[in-house]
C-alpha positions, -999 to +999 in steps of 0.1 A: +871-681-855+890-683-821+859-670-802+837-695-820+861-723-811+862-712-775+824-711-773+822-746-789+847-760-763+828-743-735+795-757-747+809-792-749+822-789-713+788-775-702+803-741-694+789-706-702+793-693-737+799-657-748+768-654-769+743-662-741+740-645-707+728-670-680+706-662-651+714-669-614+693-701-614+711-715-644+745-706-629+735-723-596+725-755-615+758-755-635+779-750-604+761-779-587+767-801-617+804-793-615+806-801-577+779-828-571+792-838-536+791-803-523+757-796-540+742-827-524+755-817-489+741-782-494+707-795-505+706-820-476+714-793-452+686-771-466+662-800-463+671-806-427+667-769-419+634-768-436+622-799-417+634-785-384+614-753-391+583-773-400+587-794-369+591-763-348+560-748-363+540-780-357+553-781-321+542-745-315+509-752-331+504-783-309+514-764-279+491-736-288+463-760-294+469-777-260+469-743-242+437-733-260+422-766-250+433-761-214+419-726-214+386-737-228+383-765-203+393-742-174+369-715-184+341-740-190+347-755-156+345-722-138+316-709-158+295-740-151+304-739-114+294-702-111+262-707-131+252-736-109+258-717-077+238-687-091+210-711-098+212-726-063+210-691-048+182-682-071+161-712-061+169-706-024+157-670-026+126-680-046+117-706-020+120-681+008+099-656-012+073-683-016+071-687+022+064-650+024+036-653-001+022-682+020+022-659+050+004-632+031-023-656+019-028-670+054-030-635+069-056-624+043-077-656+049-075-651+087-087-615+085-115-624+060-129-653+080-151-650+111-133-661+142-097-672+139-085-651+168-058-668+189-057-664+227-030-641+240-002-661+256+019-652+286+051-634+278+078-658+265+111-665+282+137-646+262+173-657+259+203-640+242+208-656+208+242-655+190+224-655+156+208-622+165+238-604+177+231-614+213+196-600+213+169-616+235+147-640+215+123-669+220+114-694+194+085-708+215+059-684+201+052-652+181+047-618+197+025-589+187+016-553+194-011-529+184-020-492+189-032-485+225-017-517+239-018-516+277-024-539+306-061-546+310-071-533+276-088-559+254-068-570+223-083-558+190-098-585+168-073-578+140-044-582+163-058-614+178-062-628+143-026-619+135-014-640+164-034-668+148-009-671+119+019-680+142+024-715+127+028-699+092+055-676+105+072-705+122+069-727+092+087-701+071+117-700+094+118-738+094+119-737+056+151-716+059+170-743+077+194-766+059+175-797+044+189-821+070+178-799+099+142-796+086+137-834+092+145-831+129+119-830+157+104-795+164+125-789+195+157-796+176+145-773+148+140-745+173+174-751+187+189-749+152+171-715+147+184-702+180+220-712+169+216-693+137+216-723+113+186-709+093+186-684+065+157-664+079+159-642+110+122-634+114+089-632+096+064-605+103+031-589+093+020-553+098-016-542+092-030-509+081-046-504+116-011-505+132-013-541+144+019-561+142+031-597+147+065-614+144+082-647+150+105-653+169+093-634+199+113-606+213+107-574+233+086-551+212+080-515+220+043-510+227+045-478+208+061-495+178+040-486+146+048-509+116+034-482+093+064-461+100+089-487+090+106-486+056+095-521+047+058-511+052+061-480+031+077-501+004+049-527+004+024-499+004+039-482-026+043-515-046+024-545-033+043-570-055+068-592-038+104-579-039+137-581-021+150-549-005+185-535-002+202-543+030+188-526+061+201-523+097+181-540+124+165-515+149+189-525+177+219-523+153+229-559+159+225-572+124+222-562+087+194-578+068+178-583+034+140-582+034+114-598+011+082-578+014+048-581-002+016-561+001-016-577+014-048-572-004-082-588+000-102-604-029-118-570-036-083-554-040-083-534-008-049-529+008-047-546+042-010-544+052+025-558+045+041-591+052+078-600+050+108-618+062+144-610+071+176-627+059+208-619+076+235-610+050+261-631+068+239-662+065+235-657+028+272-649+024+280-684+037+261-698+007+282-680-019+316-699-017+329-722-044+349-754-038+373-746-066+411-742-066+422-705-063+388-693-050+392-659-034+357-645-026+321-642-039+294-616-035+260-605-048+255-573-067+224-553-072+211-538-105+227-505-095+262-520-092+262-519-054+274-550-034+244-564-015+259-595+001+295-604+010+314-619+038+324-585+054+294-564+044+277-565+078+307-550+097+311-525+068+275-513+071+272-512+109+304-491+111+289-465+088+252-464+098+239-438+122+202-438+114+186-472+110+157-458+090+180-442+064+194-459+033+226-477+042+259-470+026+269-499+003+303-505-014+305-502-052+318-530-075+356-523-077+362-534-114+348-506-137+343-531-166+324-555-144+302-527-131+294-517-167+285-552-178+263-557-147+245-524-154+239-536-190+222-567-175+245-592-191+236-628-183+271-638-175+308-639-185+343-635-172+371-609-170+408-611-165+421-585-141+454-574-126+473-597-103+462-628-121+425-624-110+397-642-128+363-627-122+333-648-133+297-636-130+262-650-136+228-632-133+200-644-111+164-644-122+146-634-091+158-612-076+176-596-106+209-596-088+243-609-101+264-635-085+302-627-088+331-650-080+368-640-079+395-667-084+432-670-093+434-673-131+464-696-131+446-730-126+422-722-155+439-699-180+475-702-193+478-666-204 
C-alpha cells in the first residue's frame, strides 16, 4: 500500500513512478518541465548555435560559389584569348601560304607560255640589312642563277622566264608586312622590308634544270644548285604545300621556317619547287598576349618540339654546325602538355608548379599548337 501511495503521489507531481521505466527523452522533457527557465535558455542556445552553423555553411557555400565563378570567368577569359591568338596566327600562316601558291601558279604559267622572258638587269646595289643578320640585300630586284652561268654565256630561256616572275615574289613579301605598312608607297614598303618589318624574309623558285630565282637580291654562288637544298628535296618528295621545321640560313645569320610547294604543269609533270622563308624571331613577335601575368608563348610541332619561341634562333644557331642537317630543337618541358599535344587535343589548360597556368590551342594549317604560359593567380583562386 505504501509503494502504491508513493507512486500515486509521484504521478500527481508528474514524477517517475516505480512501475514504469522512462527513456532518456521522457526524462529530458520531465526535467525541462520542472525547470522551464533553464530549459528555455538551453533551447535558445541550441537554436543560436544551429543558426550560426547554418550561416557558416551558407557563407562557405557563397564563398565557394564566388571562387568557382571567379575561376570560370578567369579560365574563360584566358581560353578565349589563346584561341583568338591561335586563329590569328593560323590565318596569317594561311595567307602567306596562299602567296606561295600564287608564286607557283605564276611560275607554271610563265614556263608554259611562249615568251615571258625578262631581260637580265645589272647587278643590284647590296646593303647590309639588320633583318637579315647584317647580310647584304637589295629589295630593288630579284636575282637568279643557273647551271653554267658565266660572263658572256647566254641565259637559258627557263632562267629568263623565272626572272619574269619578280613581281609575284615581291608581292608576296609585301603581303607579309603589317596591314598599315602595305598601304604605303612602294619605296616605303621596300624600306619596311629592309628594316625587318615583314614576316617573310624571301621568296624563291628552283627548277628541275637547276635554274633559281629569289627576291630580295643578294650574292648567289654561281655554283649554287637548288636541287641540292633540303627544301627542294622536300617539294620533290611531296608536292603539296607544307611548312617545314626550322632551318638555318646558309650564311648562319638567321633561323627560318619555310613554306614549300611542288610545281607541276597541267599534264602533271614535275617542274620544280617554290617557297618562302619566315624568320622565327618575326613570328615569335606575333605570339604575345596582352593579359596580366603573361610569361611567354611558343608554337609546338606535332612531334612535341618547339618550333617558334623568342629565344629559339639563338638556341639553334649555337648548336648548328651543318646547315643542311636537321636542327636540334628543344622539347616541350611539361610531360603532360607534351602528351596532350601528341594526342592532337584541340585545346585546354594545365596548372603547374610555381603557380603557372599553361593554356594551349591547336592551329588548323599548319597542324601546330599555340601555347601560352601565365601566372595562375589572376585567373584561378586555387
